[in-house]
N, C-alpha and C positions, 0 to 999 in steps of 0.2 A: 476445520473451523470450530470455534467454540463461542458461546454466547456469554458475554459479561454485561449484565444489566440490559441495556437496549443497544449494545454494540456487538456486532459480529466481528470477532478477531480471526484474521486469516494469517497463519504463520507460513511464510514461504520457506520451505525446507530444501532449498537448492542453493548452491554457491553462485550460480549464474542465472540471471534473468535476461535471456538472450533470445535470438530468433528461434531457437529450438523449442523454447517454452512459452514465448510471448503469446501466441495465439490461444493455446490451451488455458493459460492463466487468464487472459482477457475473457474468454468464454465462461470460465468458472466463476469469476467475479460478477459478470453480467447475469449469470444464472442466479446468483444470490440476490442481486438487485431485483430480478424478475420475481423471485419468491417473496419479496417484500423487505429484505434486509437493506435498509438505506443508510444506516450508520455503520460504516466499516472502518476497521483499523487493520492496516497491513503491517505485520511485524516482519521487518527485513533483516533481523539479526543474523541470519545465516548467509545472506546475499553479499558476496564480495565484488560482483561485477554486474553492471547493467549496460546493455548496448542500446542502440537507437530503437530497436524493436521492443525491448523491455520498457523504455521510456514511453514509447507510443502506446503500449498496453496500459501503463499507469494512467496516462492522460485520457485514453479512451474510457477506462473504468471510471475516472473522475467525472467525465461527461455523462456516463450512463447513470450515475447517482444523481447528477443535476442538482437542482435546488431543493429536491425532496429530502436530502440528507447530507451526510458528510463522508468523505473518504480521507482518512488521515494515515500518516506513516509513523512508525516508531522503530527504535533500536537500529537506526541507520548507521552503518559503520563509516569510517573515514573516507574510503575511496568512493563509495556511493554518495555520501554527503557532498564531496567535492564535485562530483558530476552534477548533482542537483543544483549546486551553486553556479557552476559553469554554464548550465543551460537555463539558469534563473527559475527553475522549477521549484526551488526552495521558497519562492514567493507565491507559488500557486498552491503547493501542498502545505498543510500544517504538519510539522515534523516534531515528534517528541523524543526525548532522550531514551525512554524505555516504556514498556507497557503500563507500569504503575503510574507514571506521570500522565500518560495519555488517558487513562481511565479515572484519574483523580483519586488514586488509592494512596493512602499514607503508608510509608514504609515503617 
């Protein structure tokens, strides 16, 4: 995790966000929220596949942030973007093209 302004950026450095990782991922993000990090940006640039457990972890993390902050996604590749659209989670999460766009940084 790295801090950019008032945003905690979490880079998921796995190709798959699936049942094997979902619980640990959920606990990690919820731990950040418990520490007071309520504006989170999840960088999914490395993630090629998300299963139902991974989607559940994303939604659970969004709920743990609640109305106290924001949980947003960036660098979502085509297969994961398609899944978000299919499940209509693209309407639930704010998704940015890349980290610079998400953080409002000019290139």
